[in-house]
N, C-alpha and C positions, 0 to 999 in steps of 0.2 A: 885499357883498363878505365873507367874515368879516375880523373883526377880532381875534378872541381864538382859540387854539385848542382844538378842540373835545377834544381830551385832557389836556390839563392848564391849559389856561386863562391860559396868558401869551402875552403880543401876538407875533404875528404881524410877518414882515419878508419883504424880497423875497430872493428865492433866483434864480430865474432870467426869463426875459420869459416863460415860462408855467406860473411857479408861485411860490409863497409858503412859508415855513418857519415852524415856532414859533422863535421867539428864545432857546430852552434848547435848546440845539443838543446839549448832553451829556446831560441826563437823559432827553429828549423825541426831536428829533429830526424831529416829525409837520412830513410834505409835501403841501403842498395845490393844486393846481390852480386857477389863478385863476378859468377860467372852462368846465366847472362847477363850481359851488363845493363838490362833492364828493371829500371826503378819500382820496387815493390806494391805493389797497390793496398791501401789503406788495410783491408783486411790480414794483407801475410806482413805488415809490420804491424798490427796487433798480436798474430801468432807470434812473431818475432822474440815479442816483449813476453810472452807469456812460456815462450820455450825457456827464456833466461830465469822464470822463477821458477818456473815450473810448475804452476797451475791458474787457472785463469783470473787474471787480476780485476774482472771486470766483477766477474760473480764474489770475488773476495771484498773489493770495495764496497759491495753492496750489504753483503755481511756486515761489515763494519758499520755501515749507513745504520742497518738495522739495528746492532747492538745500540750505536747509539740513542738511536727517536727510542726505544726501548726503554733507554735509563734517564731522557727527558720526560716520559711517560712515566716516571715513578717505579721503574724497575730496579730494586737494587743489588742484587745477590747474582753473581758471575763466579765461574770457574774456568781458569784460566791454565792452558796448558801447552808444552812444544811436541811437536810430531817431527821426526827426521826424514827425507826424503828418501825414494826405494827402500821403505823399511817398513816390513810389517809390525802392524799394530800389535798389541798385550793387551788382547781381546779382552781378557777378564779383567782388567783396570780400566779401559775404555768403558764397558759395559756399567762398572760400577758408577764412573762419573756420569753416565747417563742416567743412572738411577737414582744418584744424589740430585742432579739435577729436574729430573720428574719429581722427587720428594720435596725439594727445596726451593722449585719454582724458582729455578737460576738458567741464563744462557751457559752454554758454551761457546769460548773462545779457543781457538787452535791458532800457534803461531807457528811459521814453518822454519824449522829448523835446516840450516844446509848444510852438506857432509857429501863429499865426494872418496867412497871407498874404492880404491883403486884394488886392491885385492878380490873384490866382490862384485864390484859392477865394469861392465865394458865401459870404454871410452868414450864409447857411440853413443851408451844408451840416455835416455833424455831423462830430465829430472821429472819425479815424479810423486804422489803422495797416494798414500792407501784412499780407495776410496770412501773409507767410513770415515776419513777426518776432513776430506775434501769439502764437504756443507758447511763445515763451521769453521775453516779459514777466513782470516779477516787479513787486509791489506792496508796499509799507511799508519801512521800515528793515528790512534784509537785514543782520546781526552774523553775522561769520562770526568768531571769537576776537578776531583785533587790529583789525581790519577792517568799518567800516559803510557799507555800500552803499544809500547817500538816493535807492533808487528811485520816492519817490512827493514828493519833494523838486524841486518846479518853479523851474530855470532859465529866461528866457526863450532861446531858441535865438539872439536877434541881441545878447545881451548881449556887449558888447566885452572885461571881464575880469572872467570868470564867477566866479573862486573871492574877490573882494574880499569882505571883511569875513564869511569862511563858517570860520573859524579854530574859533569856540564848536561849530559843527554835530556836531564830531566826539567829541564828548563824552571827550575821551581817548586817541581811537581813531582812525586812518588812515581820512579818509572819501575817497568814488568817488563824486563824480557826473556825471549823465548830461547831456552837450552835448555840440554838434558840434565844436566847438572843443576841441583838445587842450591843456592845460594844468598845470602843476604848483605850488605853492609849498607847503615847509618851513613847519613852525610853531615857532614858541621852546618849548624843552623845557626840564627840569634839563639840568643838561649831564652828569649820569652815566647818559641814556637816549640813546635812536635819537629822533631827534626826528621828530614827529609827523609828519604829511604830506597835504595836498590834492589830488585827481586831478579834470580830468572826460576823458573817454573818447574822443572823437569818433565819428564816426557812420556808417555804414554806409547812409544814404539819402542821394541826391543833393542840391544845392544846389538850396533853393526858398525864396528871399527875398522879400520886398518890392520895387517901384524906389524906391531911398528914400536919402538918404545912411547911415543904419546899416544897410539892405539889404544895400548893397552891400561896408561891412566887413564883415557877417557872411559874405560870399560868398568874399570873401577872407582870411577866416582859418576856414573850413571844412574840417574835415580827415576824411581817410576813413580814420580810424583806431581802435582799439581796446586794450584793454590787457590784459595774460598776467598775470595772478595765482597763485603760486604759492606754497604753504605748507608746503611738503614739507623739512625739515630746520632750522628755525630759528624763534623767537618772532615775528619781523616778515617779512611777506613778500617775496616778487622779485617786484616789477612791472615790467616792462618795455613800452615803448610797440610796438604792430603800427602800420604805416603803408604804406598800401596806393598804388600807381602807376597809372596811365591805366587798366590791363587789369584790377585789382583784386588783382595780387598783390602779395604783400610777404615782406620776409625776417623772420626771427626766428633772431637769433646766426647758425651758419653754413648756415642751413636756407633755402629759399624756398618758399612755399607757392602754388599757386594752385588754380584752382580742379578743376583735372583732374589735377595731379600735384603729388611733392612732390620735391627735389632738395637734395643736403647736399654740404658741404663748400666751401662759398663763401667768400671772403677779403673780407672788410670792408675799406673804403676809408680808415677813419680811425678811429685812438683819439685821445680828448682825456682824458688821466688827469685825475683832480682834482687839484691843485694839487700840486707833486711836493714839494717845500721838502726835497732828498735828505737831510739830514744827519736828518730825524726818521722818515723817509717809515715807515709802517707797511704799505703796499699791496704791497710789490715783489714778492712770492710769487706772491699772488692776480693779479697784473698781468702778471709777466713772466717767473719762475723754474719754480714748479711745471708737475709735466705735465701740470694740467688747466687752466694760467691761461689768459687771456685771448690774451697775445698767441699764445703755442701752438697756442690750440685756434682763435680765430678771425683770424689771421696777419696782421694791418693793415697796410695799404701804405704808409702814412703814420701817423706818430705827433706830434702836438702838445703839445709838454711848455710846460703856465705855471708860473712859478714855481719851475724848476729849483733854483735855490739859496736857502738860506732869509737868507743872509748874518747868521746869527747872530751870526760873529765879531764883527764889527766893528759891529751894530745898532743906530742912532743913538737907540732904543727903551731903550737900557740906560745912556746916556751920565749920567744922574740916578742911578743904582741902585749905589750902589757895593757893596752888597753883591753882589748880584748879579755886577756886572763881576769884586769877590773871588772867588767862586765860579768861574767862567769859567775865570780867571788860575790857578788852582791843579789846575782837571780840561783844560788846553790846550784849554777852548774856544773862543778868542780867538785862531786860528790861522788869520789869513784862506786863506793859500795851504792849508794842510791843507783846507780846507775846500772851497777849489774844486778841487783834486786828485779828493777824494771825487763831485763835480761831472762831472768827468771820468771817473774810472770808471765811472761808473752808466751815464754816457748809451752809453759803450762796450760795456757789458755788456748791456742792456736794448734795443739795437737790434738786433733781429735782421736773420738775412740776407736781405738783399730788399726792407726798408723801409728808409723816411728819416726822420731824426727833425727835427721844427722847433724851433725856439730862440723862444717867441711874447713880444713884450718886456712885461716884467711888474716889478710895484712891488718885489717883492723882489729880484730880479734886479738891480733899479738902486739896492740899498741897498750894492754895492760902490763905484759913483757917487758913493754921497753921503760915504763912509766916506773914499775919496780924496780928495775934496776939502777934509776937514775934520781928518784925522789928523796928528798930531805927532810925525815921525819923532825928534826929539830925547828925546820920553819912552819913545815904543810900540817899545822895544828890538827887541821878539821880531816886531813885523811892518815894522820899517822899511826892510830892503832889498829886500820886497816890494813896499812901498808905492814908494819909490823906484824901483823898477825899472818897477812900473806908469803912476808917474806919467812916466815919461822914452817909454816907450812912447807913451802917449796923445798927447804935443807932438808926437812924430815923427810918427805919423800922423798929425797935425793938417794937419803941413806938409806929406804927401806927397799928402792926398787920400784916408787910407786911414780904416778906420772906427774913433772914439773911445771906443764902448764897452770897457771893460773887463773886461766878462765875455767879449763875443766875444775879443776880442786874447789872452784868457789861456789860454780853452779851446779855440778852434780849430784853430789846429796842433796840438793833444795828440790832437784826436780819430781815430780809426782806423777811424769809419763815415760813412755820408751824413747831411750835418746843413747845415741851411740858415735861416739868422740871417732872422727875418721883421722888417718894418720896420712902426711904426704907424701911418704915413700912406698905405701903400701896401698895399688891400686883396688878399688872396690868398683865389681862391674855389676851391673844390672843390665842382662838382656843384652850383652855387647858393650856396654857403654859402660865406661869409668865415669864414676862419680866423687872421684877422693881430691880432683885439681881445683883450688881457687881461680887460679887464672894469671897470678901475681910473679911464681917461679916457676922459670921453664926450667931448658934442660941445663943440668951440671950449673944450678945455679942463675942462669940467665936469666935474665925479663922475659916475661911468661906475654905471647899475646897469641890470639885466635891462627892465626895463619902457621906459628910455630909449633903449636899443638897439633896441627893437622898434619904436620908430617912424623908424628910417632906412632906409636904400635896401636893404639886403639880408638875409637870413635870416645867423646866425651863430652861431656856436660862441663861449662866453668863458667864463673862470674867475674869480677873484680875491675871490669872497665866502663861499667852503668849503661854500654854502649850494645846495646843487641846485634847478632850478626852471627852468620851461618858461615862457616871457609873449611870447605871439604866435607869430614865428618863430625865435625866439630860444632856444637850450639852454643854461644855463648848468650849468656843472661842480659837483663840490666839493671835497672835498681829499684828499689821499693818506696821511695823519698823523690821529694821536688829537688830542686837544687840547692846544693850542701854550700857550707860560707865559701869551700875553696873553690867552688867551679864558676871560672869567670869568661866572660866572653864570648865566643862562637862554644858551641856543646854538641852531641850526639846522643846524648843522655834520654831515657828513655822509661818509663815503669812497662817491665817485659818479662813477662816468666817463660820458662818451659813446663810444656805439660810433656812426657812420657806413657805411651800406651804399654800394651801388651805384647812382648815380640821386640819393644828395642823405636818403634817408630817413635817420632818425636815432631813438636809443634812450638812455634812462640805464639806467646798469648798477651795483646797488650792492654793494658789498666787506661782509661779514660776518665778521670774522676772515679764514680764509683762504679763504672762499668767496663766488661771486658767481654763481652758478646753481645 
């Protein structure tokens, strides 16, 4: 057997079971068959590389170049999805995606997802992809302005947390990876910028995993989904998740796409705005009041409100900041009754006819409870009467078995719209998704996080962190404000809402200024 490369004289190393290659891959890269000892022809080398990836690299590179040129010539709408090797396509979903592309003048991009299911595939069976997806597979990093599609970067299809440690791969851009699980993570970014994002796509192929612990977990997290990526009108793209039901149909905003037809005018089941902090809310126009707002176009049946109260008037975070308390006093920002009246007006004015608001127990809502427990009515003359009224009402309700939450005691009788107050200890399920948790309190009173909630009993929509993300069955919203006074340095916060369709499928919706689509 050859020991040195006939082309450059460097040492040879193992390449595949049937070949060896030159150790100098950059400058030489010659490949030899183990038996016979003759060097492969250039065509054979190309075929060897194609066999390693499982698809025609030249054709996939041409597809990527075509997409890049289309983008440079003004194409701004794309669908990105992954497809697993040696696996059947979910035809209903794939045809629905093609229907979407035709209707919205979108280009389909397929990222090859790699996995060897040893319980279903012979060890000698070559990698290959369904002929349906082959024309749409791209190869190499595909850069579209602020987004890089990592189409030749392999993440094993059974990886439980596919975005762990991938922050550097975007190199200052939003990064999209092909993977059968849908995930999303923000990346800490200078505070005056939109945070960078990492996404995985979901899959258009069927579940096809080995009979093992990790295979069962991958099957559970497998998502028939894709991403719609639209660049029109903003520096950063509008990216939404598309998730298919058992027939392959999916919703996008008010439209439903099947393999045979498209229908419009559908209402969404739930809107979960990013934490609202009414005193500092900057998303009310795009969310509620503009003619083309989310509420007016998508007509949600339920609005789940997280951190509707900021609690700025009496925040315990300000107790040791005399300059800030001085400023609050002179700007009349320390009037708690006035801040609560602002919350009442906001809920009344932003809950449309035919919808119900739900108040999700949240840490900022509880600022009022903490303030009432420590306020000195002998020195806080502005709030003394209000504090005494609330303390009296709390105690009367405690004796009579009523609610002791002061936020509810104050705002419930003043609301003119349907409103339900949720309980942290009682789940509230809508189409299989629990809406009762804010995200600040986790299991057994521990600190909450999206990853921790992903290991619990139900799918969930949560808020709290101000950084939108998807981990397993947990969608986390962002915020409805700009940077708050306690947010300094790098950040991953964004104005991002969750919308939930009939059947429980969900998507994030980003707000840039007054635009959300």
